[in-house]
N, C-alpha and C positions, 0 to 999 in steps of 0.2 A: 733159939737156934742161931750161930753168928751168920758169916756171910758162904757162900756156897757157891761156885764157881761150876757152871754145867760146861762141858768141853771135850776135847779131844786132842792127845798129843800130838794126830795130824794135822789138827788145825790151824792154819796161819792165823786164824785171829784169836785162837784161843791162845796160842802163843802169844800174842800181843797182848791182854789182859791179864793173863799166867805172871809174864816179868814185870808188869807193872804193878798186880797186888804186891807180888813176892818183895820187890826192892820199895815199895811203902813202908812195908812191916805191918801188911793186912793181915788179923787171926782169918783164915779162911778156909774151907774143904774144899777138895774138889771131886768134881763126883762123873762119868764116864758117860758119855752121851750115847747109850745104847739104844734099840728099836722102843724098849719100853719107857727108858726117860725120854725120849721124842712125844711117845704116847699120851705117857702118863702125865707129863709135867709141864714140856714145852710146847707143843700146841694147843693144850689146854689154857694155859697162861696167855701166849703170845697170838696162838693162830692159824702160824703156819711151823715148819720146820727149820729150824736154823740155832747157830752155835756163834759165841758162845752164847750163854745168859746168866746172869748175877742174881741170886736170889739173897736179898737181903736181911738183916736180924728183923726189920718191920713189916717182911712180906711182900715187899715188894721185886719184881722181876725184871731188871735189867738187859737191855739188848740196843747191840753195837760198842764196840770199843771205845769210842769217844762219847757216850752217852757213860759207860761203865766208870772213865780214867774220872768224867767230870762230878758222877755222884761221889768219889774215893776223896776226890780230892773239897768237896764241900764238906765231907762228913769225919775224915779221920787227918787230924795235926799231923804236922810232921813236913817234912823238905817237899817241896813241890815238883812236880812232872813239868810245870808251867816256867818257861825260864822268867826271870823277873824284867829284863829288859826288854821292850817292846819291839826291835827289829831282831832280837833273837829269838823271840815269840814268833812273829812273822814268820822267819825262816823255818822253825819248826812246824808251825801250821803246813805251810809247803809243803816239806819234806810228808808228814804227814797225807797228805791230798798227794802227791809223788807213790808213796808204799803202797796205801789202802786200793789204789785206783790205777795203777797203771805197772808197778812191779809186779802184782799181779796176775800180768800175763805170761813173764819169760817162767812164775811161781809155776804156772799152772802145765804151761808147756811142757817143762822139764819132768815136771809129776808125770803126765800121763802119756809124752811119749821117751822118755827113756824108763820111767820107775812104774808102770800100770802094773807088771805081775806081782810086783812085790807093796804097792800101795793096797790093791785088792787085797792080797793075804792080810794087811796089818787092819783094813774096815772087819775082815772078819774075824779076828781075833779077837778085836775090841768089844765086836757086838755080843760075840758069842765064844767068849775065854775056853767053856765045857766043851765045845763040838767038836766033833772029827775034824780031819784038817779037811776032807772033802765038803762036808759041809760049812765049813768056813767060808772056803772058797766060791761057794754058792751064795752065799750070804752075802761076802765080800763083793761079788758081781753087780746083786741087787741093789746093795749101798751107791756104788760106784758108778752106773749108768748115768743117771743124772748128774752127777759131777762130769763126768767123759763128757758127756752128752750140752753140757755148758758151755767147753773150751771154745768151740767156735764163734761164739757169742762173745768173749772176748777179743776176738779178731787172731785165734792161732788158729793157722792153715798150712796150705802148703806155700803160697804165696809169699808169706810172711816170714814161715820158721827161721829161715838164714836173718832177718834182719832184728828179730827176736832176741835172739842168741846175738847178734854184732851190740844189740842195745845194752844187754845184761852184760856182756862182757867188757865192755865199755865202762859201765858203773863202776863194774868190780875194780876195775883197773882204777879209778877216779878215785873211788873210797879207799881202795888199798894206798895212796899215795893220801890221800887225808890220817890214815890210821896208823901212818908212820910218823905222824906231826904230833898227835896226841891223841888217848884212850879211846875216846870218843865222840860224841858228831859236837858236841860245844865245849869240849873242855874236858877235866878228871873226874866226871861223874855223868850218869846218863842224864837224860831229857826226853822229852816226848819224842825228838826226832829219832833218838834210838828206840825207843820203843815200838814206834811206829814199823822201822826197818827191818824192828827182830824180826815182825812177823811174818813178812814174804821169807827173809833171809834162815829163820830156822828150820818151820815144819816142812816146805818144798824141798828147799834148794841145799840144807846143811842137813835135816835127819834122814831124808830120803837117800839111798846108798847112791846112787849113780852119781846123784845130782851134789852130794855130799864129797864127793870123790874129783867132781871137777871145780869147787869153789876150790878145797884143800889144795889142789895144784895149782890151779890159775890164780888165788889170790889166799894164800895163807894164814896173812894177816887179817883177813875179813873173817876167815873160819876163828880164828882166835878172840876177836872180838864177841862172836856168837858165844862162846863160849866164857866170854868174860860175862856177856851179859844174862847165862843163865843161872850167876853164882852173885849179880850186884845186887849188894843192898844198900838205902840210903846212910849217907854217913857225912862225913866232914870233910870229904871232897868238894873241890867249887867248880862251877863254869868259868870260860874266859869272861875275865871284868871288862868293864866298861861297855859292856851290851856290844862284845865285840862279834863279828861274821868273822871268822877263819879263811884266808883266799882259798885254801884247798875245799870246801864248799860247792864253791861257784862253779864248775865242770856238773857239777851232777844237776844244780838248780839249770843250770843252760840246758842240758840234757834235757830235763821236765820241760823248760819252756818250748823247745823246740819241736817236741813230738807230743807231749800230751796237751799245753795249751792251746792249739787249733782244733783238739778235736772236744775240748772242752767249751770252746766259744759257740764250735758248731751246734754240739748239743745244745748250746742255750739258745740258740733261735729255731732250733727245733722244739725246745719246751713253748716257745712264746707261741709259734704256730698252733701247738694243742693245746696250748689252755685257754687260747682267743674262742672255744665255744663250752668251756668249764666253767662251773658253778663257783664261789667261794666255798673252801674245805673237799671238794673234790680227790680222792685218794689219785696220787699220781703213778700211774703205771711203771714199773721199772725199766721196761724199755719202750722205747719212743719211736722202733723202726731202726733200720741201719743207716751208716753213712761210712765212708772212704777214711781212711785212714793210713798215717806212717810212720812205721818204726824201723828205727836200723837200714832207714834207705831202700826201706822194701814198703809197697802199696798193698792194701788191704782192703776188706769191708768186716764192722765187727756194730755191734750194739750198742744205739742210743741211751746209755746206761743213765738214768737218770737221778742216780744215789750221787754220783762221783759230782754233781752239782750242788748237793748238800754240804757235801766236804767241800767245795769248792765257795759256798757261803760264807763256810765259818772262817777262810783264811780271809776275805774279803769286810767281813763283820769287822776282825781284829785290824783292819787297815783303814775301813773308816773308823774308826775309832780313834785314831791317830790324828796330834794336831802338832803346828808347829815343826820343833827341832826335829822330835823324832818323825814326824810323816815326811819331811825334807830327809831322814837318814831312811824312813823305810824306802822311799822313791830311788835313792841311790842303790838299795838293793836290788831294786827290781829293773833299774835301769841296765845294770850292770850284768845280769842275767841274762835280759831280754824279757822282761818279765812285766811291763809297763801296763799292756792291756788288761792285764788282772785289776789293775786301781782304776782303766779308763772304761772299763762296760760294768753295766750294772745287769746282774740276772733280771727277765721278762715278768718274774713274780717271786711274790717271798716263799720258802719253801720251811714246811714246817712237820716235824715227826709229835703223830698223835695214834695212838693205839700200835705203835710198833711200825706204823705204815707212814710212807710221805705223804704229804697233801698239800694242799694249796692253802696259804695262810687267808 
């Protein structure tokens, strides 16, 4: 058996993994995550319902896009998704943290507040392609309910919707300005930041029809980038030389630091309080309560999401591996975008992924 990616076309993180595998030139098959696949393959292997999953030729089941990417990077030769320059790699990891854990907020807002009927039908058609339209609608409703119920936990509410849309439209303007200068995040070919951004920008925000119409109207160059990513293949194209960070990326990183970084630091303080009573190896709950946050100038409440700190730890690990001139250049980037706190504060515990779950290392 070769590689098999289990996911769906509508899934943000399936899109991230799929586009990376295609670009890398991995020979893989794709299997749609139907209710039967969840029951017979995913839940017995992983322990809970989640996609994407990469099944490997040697029988492993890999869950989480970062782990999928790292496994393929170790196993399959060829161009690397990680830039060789340490500061470009730092920027890429920051964009992955932003795309996976913050752009998911507008992605889910637009999906459920603008495309609900369509995505319910999509879920039904995917799960039961041979069923009647009424039966597909019934099945789609069942599949959709836990996903729709989850969006308040991300902070999507009447209090924050205008801010979420302001944040997203500001991002589209910033990314459009960047893409007018170069075709991808760091030059003439995709790298980690592109694949991370592709996740939310493709499935919920380009492919869902009302969201796609908005993207094409407000940011046609971003829609064109999505279409380039759909067919991108590793080749002779290069990243910017000399570990350069294009100035047009700085507004995106500044937006991230202004809104996501305070949430991450507050989440770390809450994790510290929770961990005081926990033994080594304890599973970390996905939600550690709720806290206030601000997006697009609007205040709201969201869950304290522990997995975001796992993504943050990846950024900090890379930063702390740097020394000398590389550390100085990384510090200049963080200072330029208001992100020095990423370097200055330490997560209260070491996080580890064990048996597909986050635990205290």
